[in-house]
Residue, then its C-alpha position, 0 to 999 in steps of 0.5 A: x085103638x089109638x083114635x085119631x080125633x087126638x089130632x083134631x078135637x082137643x084144638x077144634x074144641x076152642x070153636x065147638x065149646x067157645x070160652x074154654x080157653x086155657x081150661x082144656x087140660x083140666x076138662x080132659x083130666x075131669x073127662x077120663x074119670x067117667x071113662x075110667x068108671x065106664x071101663x070098669x063097668x065093661x070090665x066086669x061085666x066082660x069078665x062074666x059074659x064074654x060074647x060076640x056083641x059085647x054091650x048088647x049082650x051085657x045089658x040084655x042079660x043083666x038089665x033088659x032085652x029092650x035097654x040092651x037093644x036100644x042102648x047098643x043101637x045107640x052105640x052102633x048108630x054112633x060108631x057108624x057116623x063116627x067111621x064115616x067122619x073118620x074116613x072122611x077127615x083122612x083124606x086132608x091129613x093125607x093132602x097135607x103130607x102131599x103138600x108138604x112133600x111139594x106135590x101140589x098139583x096132587x094136593x089141590x086134587x086131593x082137596x076137590x069134593x069128588x075126589x075126597x069123597x072118592x077115596x073116603x069111600x074106599x078107605x072105608x070099603x077097604x076096611x070092611x073087606x079087611x073085616x070079611x077076611x078075618x082077624x089074621x088079616x086084621x092082625x098083620x094090617x092093624x098091629x104093625x100100624x099101631x106100633x108106627x103111630x105110637x112111635x110118630x105120636x111120641x114125636x109130637x110129644x117131644x117136640x111139644x115139650x121141647x119148644x114153648x110159647x116163645x119159640x112159637x111166637x118166633x115161628x108164627x112171625x117168621x112164616x106169617x109175619x104176624x103176632x100172636x093174637x092178644x085174647x083174653x082169659x074167658x075165665x072159669x065156667x062151670x057150664x063150659x068146663x062140663x061142656x068141653x069134658x062131655x065132648x072130650x070124654x069122647x076120646x076114651x071110648x076105644x076100650x069099647x071095641x075090645x068088648x065087642x068081640x067077645x068070645x073070638x078072643x082067646x081066653x076072653x074072661x081074663x083078656x077081655x078085662x086085661x085089655x080094657x084096662x091096658x087100653x084106658x091106662x096106656x092110651x088114655x095116658x098117651x092122650x093127656x100128654x099129646x095134648x099137654x105137649x101141643x098146648x105147651x108149645x102153642x099158646x091157647x089164645x093162637x088155637x081159639x082165634x084160628x079156630x073160629x075160622x079155619x080146621x086145626x090140627x096138631x101137626x099143622x099147629x106144631x108146624x110153626x116150630x118143626x122143620x117140614x121133614x118132621x111135620x110131614x113125619x107127624x101128619x103121616x102119623x095122624x093119617x095112619x092113626x085115622x086109618x087104623x081106626x076104620x077096621x077096628x071100629x067096624x069090628x065092633x059095630x059088626x058084632x052089635x048087629x050079628x048079635x042082635x040077628x042071632x038073639x032074633x031081635x034083628x032079622x036072623x039072616x044078618x047073622x049069616x057068617x061067611x062060608x068061607x071066611x067065617x066072618x059076619x059079612x052081612x053085618x059088616x056090609x050094613x055097617x059100611x052102608x051107615x058110615x057111607x051115609x055118614x061120609x056123604x053126610x059130612x061132605x054135604x054139611x061141611x061140618x063133622x063136628x056134627x057126627x062127634x056130637x052124635x057120638x057123644x050122645x050115643x056112647x054116653x048113653x051106652x056107658x050109662x046103661x052098663x054101669x047100671x047093669x053093673x048095679x042090677x046084675x045081682x038081682x036080674x041074673x044071680x048065675x051070671x053075676x057069680x061069674x064075675x072075676x073082676x072087683x069080686x067085692x059087690x059093695x065096691x062094685x056098686x059103689x063105682x058103678x054108682x058113681x059112674x052112673x051119676x057122672x055119666x047121667x051129668x056129662x049127658x044132661x050138659x051136652x044135651x044142653x050144649x046141643x040144644x042151645x047151640x046156634x045153628x041154621x036147622x034142627x037137623x044139624x043138632x044131634x039130639x033130635x036126630x039121636x032121638x029119631x033114630x032111637x025112635x027107629x030102634x023101638x019100632x025094630x024091637x018091638x016089631x022083633x020081640x012080637x015075632x020072638x014072642x010067637x016063635x017061643x010060646x010067650x017066653x022070649x024072656x027065657x032067651x035072655x036068661x043065658x048067654x048065646x052059643x060060643 
């Protein structure tokens, strides 16, 4: 997954975290550190427990069934919300491509509420259909799109470093007849810096999708950790270059001022220095990246639900697989329904950053639990700990997982503080209360199903979580 949020989040961050100013790149680099440590934790656990449901399986076998379910429910909820957000924000990118081609009437039509929501729903449920059909179709659709994404995204990197602030000032004057705004440097603040890092951390979570497929991969004990390592290295490096290139060409002062009143994207910003043809290409690349994200995230969240149901802590009927395609179609449909709610919520709320904040909270909690699982696994389940093939030295694993847990806890505290002190019109526009409500619902589901599992196993439900589920 090459997250399409890279086209939006590092720039709209100037609105979401006021005062970050020229500190975006520093915050991005700092955000990469806990992401790398979380990726290492995932790689360690994936090497020992290559099963569908990834993070849920890891925490339920290595920490506790309740924590495994709650953390992965948080993950499922956050990613499902993000799926809806991605589908919803794809349509403006398509609109911009159509507008740049001179099809003004179509562009105006795409900006109307019913059309935008309808097309977002069509993209979402088309992605559900791709997943229901199976990984063969998934591969044929997504791998070519991935290559196109990198190629078109590379245009942004090259163009950004070929132009500077003087070029942008000239383009702005030519297009709008205005000069660059004079915005004072807000100075450095640790609170602002950490809050920005917590939001930018969300850019690095794509590797999580790899782990959820589990045993569906070939030679998963080796290929899953390797894929996680490649993803965090290649995609993380691409993100940093991409953001640095845009800020090299576009002054942060312009981005900070315009972000307060309008939604900004990388293609829109570079449109001041590029010809219409190149602008169309990079907008198309952003749209393809958004569309490409949907099937990948749906694959991940559906395997979580499947794993819960297979273990008996979610209604077992949800673990049914399609008779023809052999995919967890009911789990995919449930995830699609939650993403549908997100699309409708994004439209009526008029701001998709609430969905991003929910995603950040959910994933910070999930990654923190993964680091704690690495720390606890040797005592909780020594047999599975003996299967670890990544970072074989227990002492090194403990140090890295402990550092990851500390940094992720710091990020979670800062992100929660930012959310609870934000100036919003109602409590329901804060991600923290909404996340707590979802966690309360998850707890009710768990304890209800746990009682049934205890009755089914004669009071020995813990035995279910001592070993891995069958492949």
